[in-house]
Structure formats: structure tokens, C-alpha cells
All heavy atoms as TSV, in Angstrom:
chain	resi	resn	atom	element	x	y	z
A	1	MET	N	N	-142.551	27.549	0.398
A	1	MET	CA	C	-143.776	28.334	0.592
A	1	MET	C	C	-144.214	28.778	-0.837
A	1	MET	O	O	-143.417	29.155	-1.710
A	1	MET	CB	C	-143.396	29.548	1.442
A	1	MET	CG	C	-144.687	30.460	1.630
A	1	MET	SD	S	-144.324	31.676	2.797
A	1	MET	CE	C	-145.828	32.023	3.432
A	2	SER	N	N	-145.519	28.643	-1.084
A	2	SER	CA	C	-146.046	29.056	-2.333
A	2	SER	C	C	-145.958	30.497	-2.722
A	2	SER	O	O	-146.180	31.364	-1.791
A	2	SER	CB	C	-147.507	28.578	-2.509
A	2	SER	OG	O	-147.616	27.182	-2.268
A	3	ARG	N	N	-145.768	30.864	-3.863
A	3	ARG	CA	C	-145.849	32.284	-4.249
A	3	ARG	C	C	-147.279	32.628	-4.379
A	3	ARG	O	O	-148.166	31.786	-4.723
A	3	ARG	CB	C	-145.231	32.372	-5.710
A	3	ARG	CG	C	-145.225	33.669	-6.339
A	3	ARG	CD	C	-144.498	33.490	-7.700
A	3	ARG	NE	N	-144.931	34.647	-8.527
A	3	ARG	CZ	C	-144.709	34.737	-9.805
A	3	ARG	NH1	N	-144.125	33.716	-10.444
A	3	ARG	NH2	N	-145.078	35.709	-10.542
A	4	THR	N	N	-147.581	33.903	-4.123
A	4	THR	CA	C	-148.998	34.309	-4.187
A	4	THR	C	C	-149.097	35.494	-5.164
A	4	THR	O	O	-148.148	36.299	-5.397
A	4	THR	CB	C	-149.377	34.945	-2.844
A	4	THR	OG1	O	-149.341	33.947	-1.774
A	4	THR	CG2	C	-150.893	35.483	-2.798
A	5	ILE	N	N	-150.149	35.445	-6.006
A	5	ILE	CA	C	-150.381	36.477	-7.052
A	5	ILE	C	C	-151.827	36.788	-7.149
A	5	ILE	O	O	-152.700	35.889	-6.909
A	5	ILE	CB	C	-149.834	35.997	-8.334
A	5	ILE	CG1	C	-149.883	37.036	-9.451
A	5	ILE	CG2	C	-150.578	34.717	-8.881
A	5	ILE	CD1	C	-149.044	36.733	-10.756
A	6	GLY	N	N	-152.173	38.023	-7.370
A	6	GLY	CA	C	-153.519	38.479	-7.469
A	6	GLY	C	C	-154.129	37.987	-8.864
A	6	GLY	O	O	-153.416	37.753	-9.845
A	7	ALA	N	N	-155.411	37.754	-8.796
A	7	ALA	CA	C	-156.064	37.241	-10.037
A	7	ALA	C	C	-155.864	38.165	-11.247
A	7	ALA	O	O	-155.723	37.729	-12.471
A	7	ALA	CB	C	-157.572	37.085	-9.803
A	8	ALA	N	N	-155.993	39.464	-11.017
A	8	ALA	CA	C	-155.840	40.448	-12.101
A	8	ALA	C	C	-154.350	40.433	-12.761
A	8	ALA	O	O	-154.269	40.355	-13.912
A	8	ALA	CB	C	-156.030	41.916	-11.633
A	9	GLN	N	N	-153.420	40.245	-11.833
A	9	GLN	CA	C	-152.000	40.117	-12.421
A	9	GLN	C	C	-151.871	38.725	-13.080
A	9	GLN	O	O	-151.239	38.654	-14.138
A	9	GLN	CB	C	-150.943	40.270	-11.342
A	9	GLN	CG	C	-149.644	40.125	-11.747
A	9	GLN	CD	C	-148.577	40.248	-10.713
A	9	GLN	OE1	O	-148.936	40.511	-9.542
A	9	GLN	NE2	N	-147.242	40.122	-11.047
A	10	PHE	N	N	-152.458	37.659	-12.533
A	10	PHE	CA	C	-152.409	36.380	-13.240
A	10	PHE	C	C	-153.024	36.488	-14.649
A	10	PHE	O	O	-152.519	35.833	-15.532
A	10	PHE	CB	C	-153.118	35.241	-12.284
A	10	PHE	CG	C	-153.099	33.973	-13.006
A	10	PHE	CD1	C	-151.989	33.244	-13.039
A	10	PHE	CD2	C	-154.246	33.481	-13.575
A	10	PHE	CE1	C	-152.045	31.983	-13.695
A	10	PHE	CE2	C	-154.250	32.253	-14.341
A	10	PHE	CZ	C	-153.114	31.441	-14.297
A	11	ARG	N	N	-154.178	37.164	-14.690
A	11	ARG	CA	C	-154.901	37.131	-15.952
A	11	ARG	C	C	-153.847	37.918	-16.962
A	11	ARG	O	O	-153.833	37.543	-18.183
A	11	ARG	CB	C	-156.135	37.991	-15.802
A	11	ARG	CG	C	-156.945	37.993	-17.107
A	11	ARG	CD	C	-158.298	38.621	-16.835
A	11	ARG	NE	N	-158.301	39.464	-15.650
A	11	ARG	CZ	C	-158.862	40.588	-15.641
A	11	ARG	NH1	N	-159.494	41.179	-16.590
A	11	ARG	NH2	N	-158.780	41.312	-14.456
A	12	LYS	N	N	-153.258	38.917	-16.617
A	12	LYS	CA	C	-152.482	39.693	-17.538
A	12	LYS	C	C	-151.211	38.931	-17.960
A	12	LYS	O	O	-150.633	39.158	-18.996
A	12	LYS	CB	C	-151.967	41.069	-16.893
A	12	LYS	CG	C	-153.091	42.057	-16.678
A	12	LYS	CD	C	-152.579	43.253	-15.993
A	12	LYS	CE	C	-153.616	44.217	-15.626
A	12	LYS	NZ	N	-153.170	45.388	-14.890
A	13	GLN	N	N	-150.694	38.089	-17.064
A	13	GLN	CA	C	-149.379	37.519	-17.300
A	13	GLN	C	C	-149.450	36.011	-17.311
A	13	GLN	O	O	-148.506	35.251	-16.984
A	13	GLN	CB	C	-148.378	37.911	-16.160
A	13	GLN	CG	C	-148.105	39.429	-16.157
A	13	GLN	CD	C	-147.161	39.738	-14.955
A	13	GLN	OE1	O	-147.244	39.102	-13.948
A	13	GLN	NE2	N	-146.442	40.932	-15.224
A	14	CYS	N	N	-150.570	35.439	-17.547
A	14	CYS	CA	C	-150.791	33.955	-17.328
A	14	CYS	C	C	-149.788	33.100	-18.087
A	14	CYS	O	O	-149.201	32.205	-17.559
A	14	CYS	CB	C	-152.228	33.544	-17.663
A	14	CYS	SG	S	-152.704	33.694	-19.355
A	15	PHE	N	N	-149.469	33.453	-19.422
A	15	PHE	CA	C	-148.498	32.621	-20.093
A	15	PHE	C	C	-147.159	32.621	-19.483
A	15	PHE	O	O	-146.500	31.612	-19.468
A	15	PHE	CB	C	-148.570	32.922	-21.613
A	15	PHE	CG	C	-149.799	32.639	-22.245
A	15	PHE	CD1	C	-150.719	33.648	-22.801
A	15	PHE	CD2	C	-150.203	31.355	-22.441
A	15	PHE	CE1	C	-151.870	33.364	-23.340
A	15	PHE	CE2	C	-151.331	30.982	-23.152
A	15	PHE	CZ	C	-152.262	31.948	-23.499
A	16	VAL	N	N	-146.665	33.664	-19.007
A	16	VAL	CA	C	-145.384	33.815	-18.461
A	16	VAL	C	C	-145.368	33.077	-17.092
A	16	VAL	O	O	-144.456	32.340	-16.846
A	16	VAL	CB	C	-144.924	35.291	-18.193
A	16	VAL	CG1	C	-143.732	35.399	-17.422
A	16	VAL	CG2	C	-144.869	36.078	-19.567
A	17	ILE	N	N	-146.442	33.227	-16.372
A	17	ILE	CA	C	-146.522	32.586	-15.028
A	17	ILE	C	C	-146.583	31.005	-15.181
A	17	ILE	O	O	-145.980	30.417	-14.485
A	17	ILE	CB	C	-147.747	33.085	-14.250
A	17	ILE	CG1	C	-147.565	34.541	-13.888
A	17	ILE	CG2	C	-148.108	32.276	-13.078
A	17	ILE	CD1	C	-148.803	35.311	-13.430
A	18	LEU	N	N	-147.292	30.590	-16.202
A	18	LEU	CA	C	-147.382	29.175	-16.452
A	18	LEU	C	C	-146.003	28.567	-16.671
A	18	LEU	O	O	-145.668	27.369	-16.332
A	18	LEU	CB	C	-148.301	28.826	-17.629
A	18	LEU	CG	C	-149.823	29.018	-17.322
A	18	LEU	CD1	C	-150.579	28.906	-18.633
A	18	LEU	CD2	C	-150.262	28.104	-16.294
A	19	ASP	N	N	-145.145	29.310	-17.369
A	19	ASP	CA	C	-143.809	28.907	-17.702
A	19	ASP	C	C	-142.848	28.773	-16.452
A	19	ASP	O	O	-141.941	28.090	-16.408
A	19	ASP	CB	C	-143.167	29.768	-18.779
A	19	ASP	CG	C	-143.752	29.476	-20.179
A	19	ASP	OD1	O	-144.321	28.420	-20.323
A	19	ASP	OD2	O	-143.633	30.388	-20.994
A	20	GLN	N	N	-143.391	29.610	-15.340
A	20	GLN	CA	C	-142.449	29.750	-14.272
A	20	GLN	C	C	-142.929	28.995	-13.033
A	20	GLN	O	O	-142.267	29.034	-11.978
A	20	GLN	CB	C	-142.361	31.210	-13.868
A	20	GLN	CG	C	-141.748	32.138	-14.888
A	20	GLN	CD	C	-141.852	33.666	-14.541
A	20	GLN	OE1	O	-142.556	34.010	-13.621
A	20	GLN	NE2	N	-141.105	34.321	-15.376
A	21	VAL	N	N	-144.000	28.325	-13.134
A	21	VAL	CA	C	-144.600	27.628	-11.929
A	21	VAL	C	C	-143.727	26.534	-11.481
A	21	VAL	O	O	-143.176	25.754	-12.225
A	21	VAL	CB	C	-146.025	27.071	-12.148
A	21	VAL	CG1	C	-146.039	26.004	-13.243
A	21	VAL	CG2	C	-146.708	26.566	-10.973
A	22	GLN	N	N	-143.472	26.502	-10.107
A	22	GLN	CA	C	-142.551	25.573	-9.590
A	22	GLN	C	C	-143.306	24.538	-8.744
A	22	GLN	O	O	-144.584	24.654	-8.635
A	22	GLN	CB	C	-141.544	26.351	-8.621
A	22	GLN	CG	C	-140.620	27.199	-9.435
A	22	GLN	CD	C	-139.630	28.020	-8.602
A	22	GLN	OE1	O	-139.555	27.695	-7.337
A	22	GLN	NE2	N	-138.806	28.808	-9.252
A	23	ALA	N	N	-142.706	23.515	-8.180
A	23	ALA	CA	C	-143.301	22.380	-7.508
A	23	ALA	C	C	-144.200	22.815	-6.479
A	23	ALA	O	O	-145.286	22.124	-6.195
A	23	ALA	CB	C	-142.254	21.434	-6.970
A	24	ASP	N	N	-143.967	23.882	-5.641
A	24	ASP	CA	C	-144.817	24.310	-4.567
A	24	ASP	C	C	-146.046	25.071	-4.943
A	24	ASP	O	O	-146.937	25.350	-4.252
A	24	ASP	CB	C	-144.005	25.084	-3.531
A	24	ASP	CG	C	-143.339	26.305	-4.097
A	24	ASP	OD1	O	-143.228	26.480	-5.279
A	24	ASP	OD2	O	-142.898	27.197	-3.292
A	25	GLY	N	N	-146.059	25.454	-6.295
A	25	GLY	CA	C	-147.283	26.057	-6.836
A	25	GLY	C	C	-147.333	27.542	-6.654
A	25	GLY	O	O	-146.508	28.172	-6.094
A	26	ILE	N	N	-148.535	28.156	-7.088
A	26	ILE	CA	C	-148.753	29.560	-7.048
A	26	ILE	C	C	-150.120	29.699	-6.527
A	26	ILE	O	O	-151.099	29.180	-7.141
A	26	ILE	CB	C	-148.631	30.317	-8.442
A	26	ILE	CG1	C	-147.174	30.147	-8.944
A	26	ILE	CG2	C	-149.023	31.744	-8.329
A	26	ILE	CD1	C	-146.919	30.597	-10.363
A	27	VAL	N	N	-150.415	30.386	-5.451
A	27	VAL	CA	C	-151.697	30.706	-4.904
A	27	VAL	C	C	-152.247	31.969	-5.575
A	27	VAL	O	O	-151.562	32.983	-5.633
A	27	VAL	CB	C	-151.645	30.908	-3.398
A	27	VAL	CG1	C	-153.077	31.315	-2.870
A	27	VAL	CG2	C	-151.136	29.614	-2.718
A	28	ILE	N	N	-153.487	31.901	-6.199
A	28	ILE	CA	C	-154.058	33.031	-6.841
A	28	ILE	C	C	-155.175	33.580	-5.863
A	28	ILE	O	O	-155.962	32.834	-5.338
A	28	ILE	CB	C	-154.748	32.561	-8.160
A	28	ILE	CG1	C	-153.605	31.858	-9.034
A	28	ILE	CG2	C	-155.388	33.721	-8.851
A	28	ILE	CD1	C	-154.031	31.211	-10.257
A	29	THR	N	N	-155.090	34.885	-5.727
A	29	THR	CA	C	-156.028	35.499	-4.769
A	29	THR	C	C	-156.955	36.490	-5.497
A	29	THR	O	O	-156.648	37.018	-6.604
A	29	THR	CB	C	-155.253	36.302	-3.713
A	29	THR	OG1	O	-154.564	37.285	-4.286
A	29	THR	CG2	C	-154.369	35.379	-2.961
A	30	LYS	N	N	-158.020	36.665	-4.849
A	30	LYS	CA	C	-159.120	37.704	-5.312
A	30	LYS	C	C	-159.356	38.583	-4.010
A	30	LYS	O	O	-159.776	37.988	-3.046
A	30	LYS	CB	C	-160.296	37.140	-5.874
A	30	LYS	CG	C	-160.181	36.723	-7.290
A	30	LYS	CD	C	-161.471	36.126	-7.740
A	30	LYS	CE	C	-162.454	37.179	-8.286
A	30	LYS	NZ	N	-163.477	36.588	-9.057
A	31	HIS	N	N	-159.137	39.878	-3.988
A	31	HIS	CA	C	-159.445	40.767	-3.004
A	31	HIS	C	C	-158.511	40.283	-1.729
A	31	HIS	O	O	-159.079	40.349	-0.617
A	31	HIS	CB	C	-160.800	40.889	-2.691
A	31	HIS	CG	C	-161.658	41.339	-3.895
A	31	HIS	ND1	N	-161.542	42.517	-4.430
A	31	HIS	CD2	C	-162.455	40.664	-4.654
A	31	HIS	CE1	C	-162.379	42.680	-5.460
A	31	HIS	NE2	N	-162.886	41.516	-5.610
A	32	GLY	N	N	-157.409	39.741	-1.937
A	32	GLY	CA	C	-156.502	39.287	-0.886
A	32	GLY	C	C	-156.913	37.920	-0.294
A	32	GLY	O	O	-156.191	37.460	0.628
A	33	ARG	N	N	-157.896	37.289	-0.681
A	33	ARG	CA	C	-158.184	35.938	-0.236
A	33	ARG	C	C	-157.909	34.868	-1.348
A	33	ARG	O	O	-158.195	35.045	-2.396
A	33	ARG	CB	C	-159.761	35.910	0.032
A	33	ARG	CG	C	-160.078	36.827	1.155
A	33	ARG	CD	C	-161.575	36.916	1.623
A	33	ARG	NE	N	-162.451	35.844	1.075
A	33	ARG	CZ	C	-163.691	35.936	0.964
A	33	ARG	NH1	N	-164.328	37.069	1.332
A	33	ARG	NH2	N	-164.413	35.011	0.580
A	34	PRO	N	N	-157.284	33.754	-0.914
A	34	PRO	CA	C	-157.015	32.712	-1.768
A	34	PRO	C	C	-158.129	32.058	-2.348
A	34	PRO	O	O	-159.152	31.813	-1.729
A	34	PRO	CB	C	-156.191	31.650	-0.909
A	34	PRO	CG	C	-155.884	32.354	0.329
A	34	PRO	CD	C	-156.845	33.396	0.563
A	35	VAL	N	N	-158.062	31.871	-3.835
A	35	VAL	CA	C	-159.220	31.241	-4.442
A	35	VAL	C	C	-158.830	30.044	-5.270
A	35	VAL	O	O	-159.628	29.275	-5.624
A	35	VAL	CB	C	-160.004	32.287	-5.403
A	35	VAL	CG1	C	-160.612	33.371	-4.553
A	35	VAL	CG2	C	-159.020	32.823	-6.408
A	36	ALA	N	N	-157.556	29.957	-5.527
A	36	ALA	CA	C	-157.055	28.809	-6.418
A	36	ALA	C	C	-155.582	28.669	-6.170
A	36	ALA	O	O	-154.864	29.543	-5.697
A	36	ALA	CB	C	-157.369	29.040	-7.812
A	37	LYS	N	N	-155.083	27.388	-6.513
A	37	LYS	CA	C	-153.699	27.129	-6.501
A	37	LYS	C	C	-153.320	26.451	-7.752
A	37	LYS	O	O	-153.848	25.529	-8.186
A	37	LYS	CB	C	-153.310	26.217	-5.357
A	37	LYS	CG	C	-151.850	26.107	-5.149
A	37	LYS	CD	C	-151.481	25.396	-3.848
A	37	LYS	CE	C	-149.908	25.368	-3.689
A	37	LYS	NZ	N	-149.609	24.729	-2.436
A	38	LEU	N	N	-152.298	27.021	-8.443
A	38	LEU	CA	C	-151.733	26.514	-9.629
A	38	LEU	C	C	-150.674	25.622	-9.416
A	38	LEU	O	O	-149.659	25.984	-8.670
A	38	LEU	CB	C	-151.401	27.746	-10.584
A	38	LEU	CG	C	-150.712	27.341	-11.863
A	38	LEU	CD1	C	-151.683	26.635	-12.818
A	38	LEU	CD2	C	-150.143	28.660	-12.546
A	39	LEU	N	N	-150.682	24.275	-9.858
A	39	LEU	CA	C	-149.613	23.412	-9.611
A	39	LEU	C	C	-149.112	22.887	-10.903
A	39	LEU	O	O	-149.897	22.678	-11.822
A	39	LEU	CB	C	-150.090	22.244	-8.754
A	39	LEU	CG	C	-150.508	22.651	-7.261
A	39	LEU	CD1	C	-151.246	21.428	-6.630
A	39	LEU	CD2	C	-149.363	22.997	-6.502
A	40	PRO	N	N	-147.808	22.578	-11.009
A	40	PRO	CA	C	-147.394	21.935	-12.344
A	40	PRO	C	C	-147.833	20.481	-12.417
A	40	PRO	O	O	-148.066	19.808	-11.322
A	40	PRO	CB	C	-145.833	21.990	-12.154
A	40	PRO	CG	C	-145.580	22.000	-10.569
A	40	PRO	CD	C	-146.821	22.710	-10.081
A	41	VAL	N	N	-147.849	19.939	-13.582
A	41	VAL	CA	C	-148.148	18.600	-13.757
A	41	VAL	C	C	-146.970	17.714	-13.334
A	41	VAL	O	O	-145.801	18.022	-13.705
A	41	VAL	CB	C	-148.440	18.232	-15.334
A	41	VAL	CG1	C	-148.658	16.806	-15.527
A	41	VAL	CG2	C	-149.679	19.119	-15.661
A	42	GLU	N	N	-147.195	16.814	-12.503
A	42	GLU	CA	C	-146.024	15.975	-11.928
A	42	GLU	C	C	-145.662	14.821	-12.844
A	42	GLU	O	O	-146.560	14.338	-13.599
A	42	GLU	CB	C	-146.403	15.477	-10.555
A	42	GLU	CG	C	-146.531	16.567	-9.534
A	42	GLU	CD	C	-146.883	16.065	-8.211
A	42	GLU	OE1	O	-146.510	14.929	-7.871
A	42	GLU	OE2	O	-147.493	16.782	-7.384
A	43	GLY	N	N	-144.458	14.453	-12.698
A	43	GLY	CA	C	-144.027	13.178	-13.415
A	43	GLY	C	C	-143.681	13.270	-14.852
A	43	GLY	O	O	-143.534	12.410	-15.584
A	44	THR	N	N	-143.642	14.542	-15.399
A	44	THR	CA	C	-143.286	14.661	-16.746
A	44	THR	C	C	-142.375	15.975	-16.976
A	44	THR	O	O	-142.759	16.916	-16.433
A	44	THR	CB	C	-144.507	14.761	-17.778
A	44	THR	OG1	O	-143.987	14.812	-19.131
A	44	THR	CG2	C	-145.405	15.856	-17.469
A	45	SER	N	N	-141.416	15.794	-17.757
A	45	SER	CA	C	-140.597	16.975	-18.104
A	45	SER	C	C	-140.895	17.401	-19.522
A	45	SER	O	O	-140.442	18.417	-19.966
A	45	SER	CB	C	-139.141	16.708	-17.932
A	45	SER	OG	O	-138.742	15.624	-18.852
A	46	GLU	N	N	-141.786	16.698	-20.197
A	46	GLU	CA	C	-142.156	17.030	-21.565
A	46	GLU	C	C	-143.412	17.879	-21.502
A	46	GLU	O	O	-144.177	18.039	-20.579
A	46	GLU	CB	C	-142.610	15.737	-22.335
A	46	GLU	CG	C	-141.528	14.711	-22.436
A	46	GLU	CD	C	-141.945	13.451	-23.184
A	46	GLU	OE1	O	-142.774	13.608	-24.130
A	46	GLU	OE2	O	-141.496	12.360	-22.795
A	47	HIS	N	N	-143.583	18.731	-22.538
A	47	HIS	CA	C	-144.830	19.395	-22.792
A	47	HIS	C	C	-145.960	18.529	-23.054
A	47	HIS	O	O	-145.788	17.464	-23.759
A	47	HIS	CB	C	-144.637	20.452	-23.959
A	47	HIS	CG	C	-143.590	21.448	-23.622
A	47	HIS	ND1	N	-143.792	22.405	-22.704
A	47	HIS	CD2	C	-142.392	21.688	-24.237
A	47	HIS	CE1	C	-142.750	23.274	-22.716
A	47	HIS	NE2	N	-141.913	22.776	-23.606
A	48	LEU	N	N	-147.131	18.841	-22.578
A	48	LEU	CA	C	-148.224	17.995	-22.769
A	48	LEU	C	C	-148.660	17.911	-24.288
A	48	LEU	O	O	-148.971	16.789	-24.753
A	48	LEU	CB	C	-149.524	18.472	-21.987
A	48	LEU	CG	C	-149.383	18.321	-20.551
A	48	LEU	CD1	C	-150.704	18.948	-19.835
A	48	LEU	CD2	C	-149.207	16.810	-20.145
A	49	ILE	N	N	-148.733	18.900	-24.993
A	49	ILE	CA	C	-149.028	18.851	-26.479
A	49	ILE	C	C	-147.925	18.251	-27.201
A	49	ILE	O	O	-146.764	18.758	-27.160
A	49	ILE	CB	C	-149.280	20.335	-27.001
A	49	ILE	CG1	C	-150.510	21.004	-26.269
A	49	ILE	CG2	C	-149.478	20.310	-28.435
A	49	ILE	CD1	C	-150.784	22.376	-26.528
A	50	GLY	N	N	-148.248	17.199	-27.825
A	50	GLY	CA	C	-147.206	16.485	-28.671
A	50	GLY	C	C	-146.467	15.397	-27.955
A	50	GLY	O	O	-145.576	14.751	-28.549
A	51	CYS	N	N	-146.680	15.155	-26.601
A	51	CYS	CA	C	-145.852	14.219	-25.836
A	51	CYS	C	C	-146.051	12.877	-26.233
A	51	CYS	O	O	-145.219	11.931	-26.010
A	51	CYS	CB	C	-146.049	14.446	-24.351
A	51	CYS	SG	S	-147.657	13.873	-23.764
A	52	LEU	N	N	-147.236	12.476	-26.943
A	52	LEU	CA	C	-147.430	11.132	-27.451
A	52	LEU	C	C	-147.179	10.833	-28.869
A	52	LEU	O	O	-147.372	9.760	-29.354
A	52	LEU	CB	C	-148.820	10.714	-27.067
A	52	LEU	CG	C	-149.229	10.576	-25.642
A	52	LEU	CD1	C	-150.711	10.303	-25.473
A	52	LEU	CD2	C	-148.384	9.641	-24.844
A	53	ARG	N	N	-146.560	11.911	-29.523
A	53	ARG	CA	C	-146.253	11.724	-30.943
A	53	ARG	C	C	-145.336	10.559	-31.173
A	53	ARG	O	O	-144.311	10.422	-30.460
A	53	ARG	CB	C	-145.575	13.025	-31.443
A	53	ARG	CG	C	-145.342	12.967	-32.963
A	53	ARG	CD	C	-144.651	14.194	-33.462
A	53	ARG	NE	N	-145.579	15.339	-33.308
A	53	ARG	CZ	C	-145.184	16.542	-32.814
A	53	ARG	NH1	N	-143.944	16.823	-32.619
A	53	ARG	NH2	N	-146.042	17.512	-32.658
A	54	GLY	N	N	-145.704	9.725	-32.053
A	54	GLY	CA	C	-144.933	8.600	-32.390
A	54	GLY	C	C	-145.065	7.423	-31.424
A	54	GLY	O	O	-144.571	6.359	-31.572
A	55	LYS	N	N	-145.877	7.640	-30.331
A	55	LYS	CA	C	-145.972	6.462	-29.313
A	55	LYS	C	C	-147.338	5.638	-29.594
A	55	LYS	O	O	-147.469	4.637	-28.928
A	55	LYS	CB	C	-146.021	7.083	-27.929
A	55	LYS	CG	C	-144.617	7.697	-27.681
A	55	LYS	CD	C	-144.587	8.320	-26.293
A	55	LYS	CE	C	-143.282	9.015	-26.008
A	55	LYS	NZ	N	-143.198	9.562	-24.691
A	56	LEU	N	N	-148.286	6.177	-30.277
A	56	LEU	CA	C	-149.590	5.508	-30.474
A	56	LEU	C	C	-149.764	5.282	-31.959
A	56	LEU	O	O	-149.402	5.988	-32.789
A	56	LEU	CB	C	-150.688	6.495	-29.936
A	56	LEU	CG	C	-150.687	6.894	-28.523
A	56	LEU	CD1	C	-151.735	7.878	-28.212
A	56	LEU	CD2	C	-150.823	5.673	-27.687
A	57	GLN	N	N	-150.513	4.079	-32.139
A	57	GLN	CA	C	-150.794	3.759	-33.576
A	57	GLN	C	C	-152.307	3.562	-33.652
A	57	GLN	O	O	-152.845	2.846	-32.864
A	57	GLN	CB	C	-150.036	2.512	-33.999
A	57	GLN	CG	C	-148.567	2.595	-33.970
A	57	GLN	CD	C	-148.133	3.565	-35.092
A	57	GLN	OE1	O	-148.635	3.627	-36.289
A	57	GLN	NE2	N	-147.126	4.358	-34.742
A	58	PRO	N	N	-153.029	4.139	-34.624
A	58	PRO	CA	C	-154.345	3.962	-34.778
A	58	PRO	C	C	-154.765	2.447	-35.199
A	58	PRO	O	O	-153.875	1.820	-35.839
A	58	PRO	CB	C	-154.762	4.910	-35.850
A	58	PRO	CG	C	-153.496	5.200	-36.610
A	58	PRO	CD	C	-152.462	4.958	-35.667
A	59	ALA	N	N	-155.873	1.982	-34.651
A	59	ALA	CA	C	-156.312	0.655	-35.013
A	59	ALA	C	C	-157.411	0.741	-36.051
A	59	ALA	O	O	-158.358	1.485	-35.860
A	59	ALA	CB	C	-156.770	-0.113	-33.753
A	60	GLY	N	N	-157.292	-0.041	-37.114
A	60	GLY	CA	C	-158.346	-0.045	-38.130
A	60	GLY	C	C	-158.298	1.188	-39.093
A	60	GLY	O	O	-157.363	1.923	-39.112
A	61	ASP	N	N	-159.499	1.298	-39.767
A	61	ASP	CA	C	-159.581	2.424	-40.729
A	61	ASP	C	C	-160.133	3.643	-39.968
A	61	ASP	O	O	-161.261	3.685	-39.509
A	61	ASP	CB	C	-160.602	1.924	-41.758
A	61	ASP	CG	C	-160.793	3.024	-42.894
A	61	ASP	OD1	O	-160.118	4.066	-42.679
A	61	ASP	OD2	O	-161.589	2.779	-43.745
A	62	THR	N	N	-159.355	4.690	-39.865
A	62	THR	CA	C	-159.676	5.882	-39.097
A	62	THR	C	C	-160.644	6.745	-39.846
A	62	THR	O	O	-161.154	7.733	-39.422
A	62	THR	CB	C	-158.427	6.716	-38.684
A	62	THR	OG1	O	-157.755	7.108	-39.937
A	62	THR	CG2	C	-157.569	5.866	-37.711
A	63	MET	N	N	-160.783	6.429	-41.138
A	63	MET	CA	C	-161.743	7.194	-42.045
A	63	MET	C	C	-162.992	6.604	-42.112
A	63	MET	O	O	-163.935	7.015	-42.947
A	63	MET	CB	C	-161.072	7.468	-43.434
A	63	MET	CG	C	-159.732	8.168	-43.377
A	63	MET	SD	S	-159.811	9.834	-42.593
A	63	MET	CE	C	-160.701	10.723	-43.827
A	64	SER	N	N	-163.397	5.598	-41.418
A	64	SER	CA	C	-164.660	4.842	-41.578
A	64	SER	C	C	-165.277	4.703	-40.203
A	64	SER	O	O	-164.682	4.500	-39.146
A	64	SER	CB	C	-164.387	3.474	-42.204
A	64	SER	OG	O	-165.679	2.735	-42.166
A	65	THR	N	N	-166.652	4.698	-40.173
A	65	THR	CA	C	-167.370	4.435	-38.964
A	65	THR	C	C	-167.694	2.977	-38.807
A	65	THR	O	O	-168.049	2.602	-37.728
A	65	THR	CB	C	-168.799	5.112	-39.023
A	65	THR	OG1	O	-169.558	4.521	-40.090
A	65	THR	CG2	C	-168.692	6.627	-39.195
A	66	GLY	N	N	-167.321	2.164	-39.845
A	66	GLY	CA	C	-167.618	0.730	-39.724
A	66	GLY	C	C	-168.963	0.354	-40.170
A	66	GLY	O	O	-169.357	-0.879	-40.159
A	67	THR	N	N	-169.858	1.307	-40.414
A	67	THR	CA	C	-171.137	1.021	-40.842
A	67	THR	C	C	-171.304	1.277	-42.362
A	67	THR	O	O	-170.913	2.372	-42.882
A	67	THR	CB	C	-172.196	1.927	-40.105
A	67	THR	OG1	O	-171.970	1.734	-38.732
A	67	THR	CG2	C	-173.594	1.690	-40.446
A	68	ARG	N	N	-171.972	0.304	-43.101
A	68	ARG	CA	C	-172.224	0.528	-44.519
A	68	ARG	C	C	-173.523	1.216	-44.695
A	68	ARG	O	O	-174.558	0.966	-43.851
A	68	ARG	CB	C	-172.235	-0.802	-45.160
A	68	ARG	CG	C	-170.838	-1.456	-45.222
A	68	ARG	CD	C	-170.886	-2.588	-46.110
A	68	ARG	NE	N	-171.232	-2.014	-47.409
A	68	ARG	CZ	C	-171.096	-2.643	-48.539
A	68	ARG	NH1	N	-170.623	-3.785	-48.621
A	68	ARG	NH2	N	-171.442	-2.043	-49.715
A	69	TRP	N	N	-173.561	2.080	-45.578
A	69	TRP	CA	C	-174.884	2.743	-45.844
A	69	TRP	C	C	-174.993	3.127	-47.325
A	69	TRP	O	O	-173.947	3.361	-47.995
A	69	TRP	CB	C	-175.124	4.036	-44.901
A	69	TRP	CG	C	-174.054	5.025	-45.049
A	69	TRP	CD1	C	-172.862	4.991	-44.435
A	69	TRP	CD2	C	-174.170	6.275	-45.826
A	69	TRP	NE1	N	-172.198	6.162	-44.884
A	69	TRP	CE2	C	-172.943	6.904	-45.676
A	69	TRP	CE3	C	-175.249	6.899	-46.563
A	69	TRP	CZ2	C	-172.679	8.221	-46.237
A	69	TRP	CZ3	C	-174.975	8.089	-47.088
A	69	TRP	CH2	C	-173.711	8.790	-46.993
A	70	ASP	N	N	-176.222	3.399	-47.860
A	70	ASP	CA	C	-176.352	3.761	-49.190
A	70	ASP	C	C	-177.074	5.155	-49.176
A	70	ASP	O	O	-178.230	5.229	-48.744
A	70	ASP	CB	C	-177.248	2.795	-49.858
A	70	ASP	CG	C	-177.461	2.984	-51.371
A	70	ASP	OD1	O	-176.982	4.091	-51.922
A	70	ASP	OD2	O	-178.014	2.143	-52.048
A	71	ALA	N	N	-176.483	6.165	-49.817
A	71	ALA	CA	C	-177.015	7.466	-49.670
A	71	ALA	C	C	-178.169	7.718	-50.576
A	71	ALA	O	O	-178.907	8.618	-50.475
A	71	ALA	CB	C	-175.897	8.528	-50.181
A	72	GLU	N	N	-178.468	6.731	-51.545
A	72	GLU	CA	C	-179.594	6.845	-52.439
A	72	GLU	C	C	-180.940	6.306	-51.853
A	72	GLU	O	O	-181.982	6.437	-52.378
A	72	GLU	CB	C	-179.299	6.247	-53.704
A	72	GLU	CG	C	-178.123	7.006	-54.435
A	72	GLU	CD	C	-177.992	6.653	-55.874
A	72	GLU	OE1	O	-179.006	6.156	-56.482
A	72	GLU	OE2	O	-176.879	6.887	-56.476
A	73	HIS	N	N	-180.930	5.636	-50.732
A	73	HIS	CA	C	-182.185	5.047	-50.068
A	73	HIS	C	C	-182.427	5.733	-48.830
A	73	HIS	O	O	-181.871	6.153	-48.031
A	73	HIS	CB	C	-182.038	3.630	-50.008
A	73	HIS	CG	C	-181.895	2.865	-51.229
A	73	HIS	ND1	N	-180.873	2.213	-51.646
A	73	HIS	CD2	C	-182.863	2.701	-52.217
A	73	HIS	CE1	C	-181.081	1.760	-52.900
A	73	HIS	NE2	N	-182.249	1.947	-53.146
């Protein structure tokens, strides 16, 4: 069964709650009525930020648009 939390409490403690969200999710309520459900991202145990570090390689010159131009004309 999903945990239920009021929107005001969620707002105050969102970072702590994000770290604690389990597979069944958390239902967020306003005035006692469900308005949203927070679910964890499935299929990864890694953090999203930085999870592709070292796995991708840029193609070509990343400092160029590929278009030649002359600033004086």
C-alpha cells in the first residue's frame, strides 16, 4: 500500500522524501484528496545525474556549428 502525505508536508520535506520513496510510491494529497503519485524510476540503481559519465563519446568538433562564416562581411 502506498504511503500518503499532504502537499504542504511534501513541499517542506521533498528532498528527504525523494530519498525514501519505495516501489509502491507515495500519494500526495491536497485537502485530503489525492492529486499526484510519486514513483521511483525503475530499472536503475544509479543516480540519474552522472549515470552516463564515461559511456558516451562526442562525435566531431563540439566547438563548431559546422558552418563557415566571415565576421567582416
